[in-house]
C-alpha positions in Angstrom: 181.1 24.4 52.7 183.7 22.9 55.0 185.4 21.2 52.1 185.5 24.4 50.2 187.2 26.2 53.1 189.8 23.4 53.4 190.5 23.5 49.6 190.8 27.3 49.8 193.3 27.0 52.7 195.4 24.4 50.8 195.4 26.5 47.6 196.3 29.6 49.5 199.2 27.8 51.4 200.4 26.3 48.1 200.4 29.7 46.4 202.3 31.2 49.4 204.9 28.5 49.3 205.4 28.8 45.6 205.6 32.6 45.7 208.0 32.5 48.7 210.2 29.9 46.9 210.3 31.9 43.7 211.2 35.1 45.6 213.9 33.4 47.6 215.4 31.8 44.4 215.3 35.1 42.5 216.9 37.0 45.4 219.6 34.5 45.8 220.5 34.6 42.1 220.6 38.4 42.1 222.7 38.7 45.3 225.5 36.5 44.0 225.9 37.6 40.4 229.3 39.0 39.6 230.7 38.2 43.0 233.7 36.0 43.7 233.5 32.7 45.6 234.4 33.9 49.1 231.7 36.6 48.9 229.2 33.8 48.1 230.3 31.7 51.0 230.0 34.8 53.4 226.4 35.4 52.2 225.6 31.6 52.7 226.7 31.8 56.3 224.9 35.0 57.1 222.9 33.9 60.1 222.4 35.5 63.5 225.8 35.0 65.3 224.2 33.4 68.5 222.0 30.8 66.7 223.2 27.2 66.9 221.9 26.5 63.3 220.1 28.3 60.5 216.5 27.5 61.3 215.2 30.0 58.7 212.0 28.8 57.0 208.3 28.3 57.1 206.8 26.3 60.1 203.3 25.0 60.7 201.3 27.1 63.1 198.2 26.4 65.3 195.6 25.5 62.6 195.8 23.8 59.3 196.9 26.2 56.6 198.4 28.7 59.1 202.1 29.2 59.2 205.0 30.8 61.0 207.9 32.4 59.0 211.3 32.8 60.7 214.3 34.4 59.0 217.8 34.5 60.6 219.9 37.3 59.3 223.2 38.9 60.3 221.3 41.9 61.8 218.8 39.8 63.8 215.7 37.7 63.5 212.6 38.7 61.5 209.4 36.9 60.7 205.7 36.8 60.9 202.7 34.6 61.6 200.0 34.1 58.9 196.8 33.0 60.6 193.1 32.9 60.1 191.2 35.7 61.9 188.5 34.5 64.3 186.8 37.8 65.4 183.5 39.0 63.9 185.3 41.5 61.7 188.0 39.2 60.3 186.5 35.6 60.6 188.2 33.3 58.0 190.5 36.0 56.6 194.2 35.4 56.6 196.1 37.9 58.8 199.8 38.5 58.8 201.3 39.5 62.2 204.9 40.6 62.0 207.4 40.2 64.8 207.9 43.2 67.1 210.9 41.5 68.6 212.5 38.1 68.2 215.7 36.3 69.3 217.5 33.0 68.8 220.3 32.2 71.3 221.7 28.7 70.7 218.6 26.5 70.5 216.4 28.9 72.5 213.8 30.8 70.4 211.5 33.7 71.4 209.3 36.2 69.6 206.5 38.7 70.2 204.3 39.8 67.4 202.8 43.2 66.9 199.2 43.6 68.0 196.6 43.1 65.2 192.9 43.5 65.9 193.7 43.6 69.6 195.5 40.2 69.5 199.2 39.4 69.7 201.4 36.4 70.4 204.4 35.6 72.5 206.4 32.4 72.1 209.3 31.0 74.2 210.8 27.6 73.4 213.6 25.6 71.8 214.3 24.1 68.4 215.7 20.6 67.8 216.2 18.4 64.9 213.1 16.5 63.9 212.5 13.3 62.0 213.1 14.9 58.5 216.3 13.8 56.9 216.7 16.9 54.8 215.1 20.4 54.6 213.1 19.0 51.7 211.2 16.8 54.3 208.6 18.1 56.7 209.8 18.2 60.3 213.6 18.8 59.7 213.4 21.2 62.6 210.8 21.3 65.4 210.0 24.3 67.6 208.6 23.3 71.0 207.5 25.7 73.6 204.8 27.8 75.1 202.6 30.1 72.9 200.7 32.8 74.7 197.8 34.5 72.9 197.1 37.9 74.4 193.9 39.8 73.8 193.0 43.4 74.7 189.3 44.1 75.6 188.8 47.5 74.0 185.9 48.4 76.3 187.9 48.4 79.6 191.5 48.0 78.2 192.1 44.7 80.2 194.4 42.1 78.8 193.5 38.4 78.9 196.1 35.7 78.2 195.8 32.1 77.1 198.9 29.8 77.1 199.4 26.4 75.6 202.2 24.1 74.8 202.8 23.9 71.0 205.0 22.1 68.5 205.7 23.7 65.1 207.3 21.7 62.3 209.5 23.1 59.6 207.6 22.7 56.4 209.4 21.0 53.5 211.5 23.4 51.5 212.0 22.8 47.7 215.5 21.9 46.7 217.6 24.6 45.1 218.0 23.4 41.5 221.4 25.0 41.3 222.8 23.0 44.2 221.1 19.7 44.0 221.6 17.3 41.1 218.5 16.3 39.1 217.0 12.9 40.2 218.3 10.1 38.1 221.3 12.1 36.8 224.8 12.0 38.1 226.8 15.3 38.5 229.4 16.0 35.8 
């Protein structure tokens, strides 16, 4: 049974990564068709003005198969957490909790999710370069900080909090076939 759950998580994560990669690739192709070169360069540099680097991408989260998605855009920071539920009503079900607010200033990162099933998260930390040599390697960026899990007791409306130090690694991102030469071939 445990092996089946692990296999299911891996398949779900693989499917999510493939879907996300395909959607990003399709959107990038549509957004640059018919535009001149300077417009393409502007869209490539469209990150939050106060971020030190574009840390957009999918990061590991607390448990195997869970992930954190961060997207830096000109208008701000968006994202969500995809995690396994652990209450009686959602045990083992993947839940997506979107950011209610988020910010990246220099290397400082913070976000708060919207409550879902009486649980929400707050994160405050920093990102740094990790051991990955390219974004195609796990750990190109690493987020380190404090993750606070807050839970509301519906009976008496009290909030309990549990904090822990965490490290989230950027998961390997597939190379864009339009930008990277194929392995074994030299560019023309």
